[in-house]
N, C-alpha and C positions, 0 to 999 in steps of 0.2 A: 385292231385299229378306226376312228371314226372315219377319217378321212383316207389322201394320194397325204403318197408324200419325198420331197427332194433331200437327198440327204451331199454330203458334201465332206469326203476325210478330209484332216484339217493334219494330220500326222502318224507317224507306224512308226513302232518303236521295235525290232527284236531282240530281244533280248540274251542278254547284259545289253545292249549298242543301246541308241546316244538316240533319239526319236528325231526324224526328218516327213516329209516330205515330198519324193518321186518324182508323185505320177499327177493328174489331173484326176482323179477319180470323182465322178456321179452316183449316185443309186436311182432310180425310179423304184416306189412302192406303189403295187392301188390296198383298197380297202383291204380285199380277200387272198393278202400276201403273196401275188403274181409281182417278181419286181426285173428288172434290168439294173447290169454293176457293171458299166466299164470304163475300163484308167489306161488310161494313157499316158507313157511317162514323155516327161518336158521337159528333158535334155533334148533331146532327138524327135521326140512327135513319132517314134513306134507305138502299134502295141500292147501296151501291158500284160493286159486280162479283158476279158469281155466274158461274161455267163448271162442266161438269163434263166429262171426256172420261181419256186414258189416259197416261199421263209414262215413258218411256224415257230408255234410255244412248244419247247422239249421242255424247262424242265424252268422252278423261278431265276429269273432276269437271262435264261438260254432262249437261245435265240436259234434253229436248225436252217438250215439253205438244203433245199434242193435242187440240183444242177439240171436242169432238164438241153439244157448248151450250154458251151464250154471253153473258148481259142484255145487250151491248154492240150486238151484231152475230147477223140471220137468219143468216149465211154463219159458219161458227165455222168451219169446217176450213180457211180464210182468213189465221188471226188465226197470228202466226210470237213463238210462248213458248218460247226456250231461253234456258237461267240457266248461270252455273257456279258453281260452285259449292267452297268453301273453306272445313273446321274449321274454328271456333274454339279459342282455350285453355281458356272459360268453356265451351263445352260448349254452344256454339250454331252457327249455321253463317250465314256470308256466302254471301248467294247474289247476284250482280255481270249485268248485259248490260243488256238496253234495250227500254222500249218506248215503248208510246203515253202522256203522259203527261196522264190527264186538265184540267188543271187547261190548257195550254197548245191541246193539240192538235199536239201536238208531241214525232217520237221521240225519247227522251232517253236518258241513258246511270243507270241505277242499281246502286241496293246496296239494301239488306235481311236485319233478322237475324231468323230463326228459331230458335226452338225446339222442339225436335222432341220425341215421348212413341212407341215401342211399347204394343200393346196385343195380348194376346191372340184377344178374342170382339170379331168385325164381320163387317160384315153390308153391303154394295153393289148396290145393283140399281138398272133402270132399264127402263121399260115398253117393249110392242115397238117403238113409233114411236115411242121416242126424248126426248120428249119431257119427261120429268118422268125424274129422279135423284136418289135418295135413299138412306141411309150412314148405320149403329149402328154409331163404334167406339170404345170401352171407354163413358166417360161422358158423351161426346158424341153426336150426333142433329143431324145435314144431311137438306136438300132443298130442291131446284131443280125450276122448269121450269116451259111452258108451254104456258098454256093460254086454246082461244080468241083468242089475238093477246097474251093478259095474262101477263107473267112475271113471276113470284113465289120468291124464297126465306125462310127461318128455317134459325137454331142454335135448338138446346134442349142443356141439361143435364141430367146423375139429379142428385137430389138427393130423394127422396122426397119433396117438399112439395106439386105438383103434381101433373096432368092422366097416372095409371097411374104415377107417377114420376117426372113429366117436366115443367121447368117451361124452356118458349119463351121467349129470348133476344130478339134482335131479331129482325125481318124482317117485312116489308114486311105494308103490310096486310089482312087477311082481307077487306076490300073492293077489292081490287085486283083480284080475276078472280070475274070476270062466272057464271063459271058452273062449279058440281063444285068448289067452294070446300070442305065441310067435305072432302073427298077429300085432296086439295093440301094442307089443313096437320092430318090426321092423321099420330097415330104409327106408325115398322113392328112389326108384333104381337112379342111378346116372344121365344114358341116361332114360332121358326125353323128346328125342328133338320129339317124335312124338305124344305127348300130345299138343292138338295147346287150347289155349283159348276156352275157351263156347263149347268142347267136350268133348266124353268121355272113359276112357278108363280103361280095363282091368289090375286089376295087385293083387297081392295076397290073390287069394280067392273072391278078393269081384271087385264092377261095382265103379267108381268114375265121378266126373263133375273134367273138372278141370276150378276152377273159374279166374287163373292164371297166361302164361308160359312165364316169361320175359327172355334171354336169349340174 
């Protein structure tokens, strides 16, 4: 991967059913494979799934996603997440594989359609304990974590009208985090020039491992 990327899922199909998109799914991926994937249900705004970790090539056209934190399980490394990708003529990507369908709790074959964008500037970090992951890529920002047993996540976009130029879209409730909620729902600092990839940084009352900083 030459640059960081922003991916939007346009549809999912649980075979043999029809394709639909019940969520707002955004994935930010660093050049080194670190990623955050945050999915909210459009109908009621509830969190569908949020996880983060690293992606790697499993075999030709296949990608393995290793989960280091996952809203659905306290044992993320046990999650098996491998997809096969095929470019489509319209510039989208078709991903196929199998995973647990949350509606049935059964392992089911799926097809997902993704739209990807590359970006030149991106920052990916996790705190030293691994309980919080954050990323900013282009005009998007994602964060997720587990604080005192409560899992939280949010998506935000840059449009100049919100706090510090950012507007939070789908998000778990601020009240869902019993303590340190203000830290969970803050944006990454605009000036991260001193955050070199592979280094550690002090910010927001925590210590962070800089997974990737691209400018």
